[in-house]
N, C-alpha and C positions, 0 to 999 in steps of 0.2 A: 394728395390731401386736397379737400375742397377749398375754394376761395371763400372769403368771408362776406363780401359785399358785392352788389351789382357793379360797383366801380372796379373791383378786382377783375370781374369777368370782362368788362369793357377793355381794360388794360391788356388782358390776355388776348382778346380778339385783335387788338391793334398789333400785338407781337406776332400773332399768326399771319396777319396780312403782310408783315415785313419779312417773313421767313423765306419766301422765294428770292428776295434780293440778297439775303444772307447766303443762300446756297449758290446763287449766281456769282457772288464775290468769291466764294470758296473755289468755284470752277476757275475763275480768273486767276486766283493765286496758284492753283495747281498748274495752269498753263504756263505761268511765269516760272515755276519750279522746273517744268519740263525743259524750258529754254535754257535754264541755268545748270541743268544736269543734276538737280537736287531731288531725286526720286526715291520714294519709299520702296521697300521690297515688294516685288510683284506678287509674292505669295499672300501677303496681307491684304493687298488691294482687292483680290478676288473676294475676300470676306466682306469688305466694305461695300462692294457692288451688290452682293447677296442681301446684306442687311437693308440697304436703301431700297432695293426692289421689293423686299418683304414688307417694308413700311408702306410703300406706294400701293401694294396690291390689297391691303386690308380694306374691307368695307368701312364706310364712314363710321358706322355705329360701333365697330370694333377697334377703330383707330385710337391710339394713345392720345392723340391731340384732341379728340372729341370727348374724352372721359370726364372732364370737368362738368359737362352738362348733365351727367348722371348723378351728380352729388351736390345739388343746390342746397345751401343752408336754409333754415327756416325763415330768416328775415327777408328773403327776396320774394317779391310779389309774383303772382301767377302770370301777370302780363309781362313782367320783365323776364321771367323764365322762358316763356314762349318766344319772345323776341330774341333773347340771347341764344337759345337753343338753335333757332333757325339761322341766325347770323354766323354762329361758330361752326355749325355743321356745313353751311354753304362755303365758308372760308376753307375748311378742311378739304371739301370735295373739289372746289374749283381752283384752289391756289396751293395748298400744302401738298396734297398727294401728287398732283402733276409735277410740282417742283422736285419732289423726291424721285419720281420716275425719271425725270430729265437728268438729275444728278447721278443716279445709278447707271443710266445708259452711258453718260459721259465717262464715268469711272471704268465701266466694263469695256467700252469700245475704243476709247482714246487713251485713258490714263494707265490702266492696268498693263496693256501691251508694252508700254515704255518703262514700266517699273524696273528697278535694278534687280539683277539676279542674286547678288550677294545679300546676306542678312545684316551684316555689321555696318556701323556708321563709318568704320575705317575706309570703306569703299567709296565714300563721297569725297569731293575735293576738300583738301585740308582736314581729312577725317580724324586724324589723331588729335589735332588742335580742337576740333569740334567736341570730341569725346571728353577731353580734359576740361573744357568749359562746362560741359554738362555735369561732370563730376563735382566741380566747384559749386555749381548752382544747386545741385540736389543734395549734397552732403555738407555744404558750408565749410569744407576743409580743402586743403591743398594736396590731398592724397593723390597719388598717381596710380594708374591701372595695375602696374606690377605689384605695388605694395598691397593693394586691395585684393588682388588675386591670391597672393601668398597668405594674407590674413584669413581669407575665406578657407583656404586649404587647411590651415592650422585649426580653425574653429570646427571644421567638419571632422577632423581627426579627434578633437577633444570631446565633441558631443557623441561621436560614435562609441567612445569608451563607456559613457553613461548609458547609452541605449543597449550596448552589449550586455551590461550587467543585468538588465531586465530580461533580455533574451535568454541569458544563461539560466535564470531562475525557472524558465519554462522549458528547459531541456534543449535549447538550441545553442550550438557552438559558434554560430556566425550570424551576422545581421541579414545577410542575403536570404538565407533560408527562413529566418523568422519573419522578415518582411513579406516573403512570398506566402507564408502561412496567413499573415494578417490580410493580405490582399485577396486571398482565395476564400477566406472564411466569411460567409454571408452574415454572420452575427455582427461583424464590425462594419457593415454597410447599411445604409438607410433602407427603410421599407416603404416610406411614403414622405411626401413633402410635409404633411401635417406632423409626422413624428419628428422630423428635423427641426421644424419651427418650434415645436414644444420643448425640445432640448435647449435651444437658445433662450427661450423664455425662462426655463427652470434655472439655468446658470446665472442669468441676469438677476432673477429674484433673490437667489441665495447670496449673491455678492452685496446687494444693497444693505443687508443687515450688518455686514462687517465693516463697511466703509468708515464709520466714525472712529474706529480704532486706529486707522492708518492715515486719515486725511482730516485736517482741521477745517478746511474750506470744502464744502460740498456743492454740487451744482443744484440750482433751483429748478432748472428745466427738467422735464420728464424724459424717459426713454421708452420708445415703443419697439416691439419686435414684429416685423411685418414681412410678407412674401416679397421677394424681388420681382420687379416688372418682368412679365413673361417674354417681352420682345428682346430683352438683353440677356436673359438667363443662360442661353446655350453657350455663350462665349465669355461668361463672367466667372469671377472667383466664388468660393463657397458662400461668402457673405461680405457685405461692405457697409459703410456707415454714411448716412445723410445727416448733415448738421441741422439742428432745429433753429427756430426763430429766436433772436436775441431777447425778445420780450416774453418768451415762454408760450406764445400763442400756438406754436407748432412744435411738437416734441422732436427730439432727435430720433433717428430710426436705424435699427439694425435691419438691413435688407437681406433676407435669407433666401439663398438660391435653392429652389425646390426642383430644378430640372434634373430628370433622370436620377432620382434618389438612390436607386439600387447601385449606382456606380460611384456613390459618394461615401467616403470613409467617415465614420463617426468619431474616430479616436481624437481628432483635434478640434471637435466642435466646442468643447469647454474652453480651450485656450483662445479660440477665435472669438467666442462670446465676450471674454474679458478684453480682448484686443480692440474689437470694434465698439463695444459698449462701455461698461464700467469695470475697472477704473481706467479704461483706455480712451478711445477717441471721444466718447460722449462726455466724460468727465473733463478732459482737457479742453475741448472746444467750448463747452458750455461755460466753464469757469472763465475762460478768456473773454467770452462775450459779456459776462456779468461783472467784470472788474470795473470798479469806479476809478475815475481819474485818468484812464488811458484813452488816447485818441483812437478813432476807429482803425487807422492803418496799423496800430499796434494790436488791437483786439483781433483783427481779421487777417493778420500777416500770415503768409504761407511759407513755412520753412519745413520742407519735407523731412529732413533728418530729425528735427525736434519732434514733430507730431507723430511720425511713424516710429521714431526711437522711443518716445513715451509709451506708445501703444504696445510695443514689444516688451518694454520694461514692465508694463501692466500685467503681462502674462507671467512674468517672473515673480512680481510681488504677490500675485494671487497664490502662488505656490507657498510663499512665506506666510500667507494669511491662513493656510491650512486647507486649501482646496486641492483638487486633483486626488481625492481620496481613492478613487479607483486606479489601480496600477496601470491599466491601459490608457486612462486619461493622462496619467503622468507620461506614459510613452508618447502619447499624442502631443503633449507640451514639448517634449524633447524633439519630436518630429517638426514642430513649428520652429524651434530654434535652428534645427538642421536646415529647414526650408530657407530661412533668412540667411544662413551662412552659405548655403549653396548659391544663393543669389549673387554673393560677392564673386564667386568663381565663374558662374556662367555668364553674368552680365559683362564682366571684363573679358571673358573668353570670346564671346561673339563680337564685341565691339572693339577689342584691341588685339586679340590673338587669332583672329580669323576663324573662329569655330563655326561649324555648320549648325543648323537647327537640330539635326539628329545628334550631334555631339552634346548639345545642351540637354536633350531628352535623355540620352544615355547616362549622363552624369547624375541626373535626378534619379533614374532607376537604380544606379549603383549605390546611392547613398540615402535613399528614402523609401518609404512605403506609400508614397503619394499615388493616387489613382491616375490613370492615363488622361482622363478628362481634365483634371486639375493641372497636370504637368503641361499639357499642350496649351492650355489657356495661359499659364504662367510664362512659358518661353516666348510665346507670341507677344505678350505684353512687354517683355524685356527688349525684344527686337524693335518694337514700335516706340518705346519710351526709354532711350538710353540713360543709364545711371540712376533712374528713379529708385530701382530696387536696392541700391547700395545704402540708402539712408537709414534703413531700419536697424541694421546691426551696429552701424557706427553711432547712431543716436543712443541706442540702448547701452552700448559699452561705455559711452561718455557719462550717462546718468549713473550707472553702477560705479564707475571710477570716482565720480564726484561724491557719491554717497559714502564710499569707503574712506575718502579723504576726510569728509566731515566726521565720520564715526571715530576715526583715529585722532583727529585734532580736538574733538569735543569730549571724547571719553564718555563718562557717565551722564554728561549733560546733553548728549545727543538724543534728539526726539524725532522719530521717524515721521510723525505728523507735521512737525514744523519744517523738516527737510522737504517733504512733498509740496507743502505750501510755497516754500522758497523757490522751487523749480517752476511752479505754475503761476505764481502771483504777478508776473510781469508780462504775461502773454507769450506767444511763440517767439523764440529767439534763435539766431544763428548759434551754432554750438560753441564757438569761441566766446561769444557774448554771454551765453549761459554759464560757461566756466567762470568768467569774471564775476558774474552776478552771485553765483554760489560762494565764491571765495569771499566776497564782501559780506555775505550773510554769515559765513563761518566766523569772520573777524568780529562782526557785531555780536554774535553769540558768546564769544570769548569775553567780551567786555561786560 
């Protein structure tokens, strides 16, 4: 997105000039980790070196860091444009690109060779305690790895029953053969980046019309559907979300991955659109920013299990709102639920039960129709970010449990719009605090 004033550009130039110091500090931190034996997996470090080298090799005109000078707004004078273009391009050429080249060389020559051979955090000093701490931070619960692993296995089995019912309708007696059919059929793969982008826009547009029936408070900020930046697309998820500006001057964005579209399944595009956009991340984050009377640390708090749990719940509520009319989109929704349940199994598998990367990939193949590109991106993310993948299902299950509690206790007085507002109107919360908050809301409704 373009900056709005010449001052914005000058601030950006100042940050560019500081970037070499940031990367030098990163190198210093990495060297400290090497001394302490706290090394990431060697496999992932090779990808870091490749990406840094790719950034450094781009011509200035094609560099991501120089893009703002291609989008000056109307209010900036010609003289300011010329001066800022020259200064920003010079900073990219003489400071940013050389800094990334040096960073990539350090990772490749010094850091990667000393990376750990094992994939799981269990292999680090005090690995089990580290993983338990990660679980508590990412899920805001005291769950332990064995509990989560077994919960994941139960969820996988339950969702497979629902998926098998659809496979049976199409003449398949088992999911493995049906998933193989889906993966092999070009009809269920993308034909172009533009096609995939258009599908996300279509599902976003149709959801907007239904929101007032299920949500009392709606976000003021808009939502845009845009292509994901090309430099990160090869190693990223099918789509993700970028939060908009609190004052509405910049919309929230669904960033759609257009890389190698023919290898990307279309089945779960509808579910991902609701997850990343509305009523998922965009609705939740925008409402939090727009709440009156909350201090900033509450509006912008980061609780993974709340935000990702809400976004996964958004996929489910979209089903209740009457979407996923196409049976294969419904199968894609179930695939998404399966995806998040598999995460419980493979994250605990690699970080607690000493699974290999191939075991993680094999479990995905055994229980989903996800494409290879997406599976490998996923498992590498879990390896690099222990426990983050656990928050989705735990958060979603908590919201569903609280909704059922409210429905049972309030009976005919239960209002789905009021319940959703009660979940969202205090900003992001730890799951135990959310439970207390909803219980207070139920008590107030009874009165």
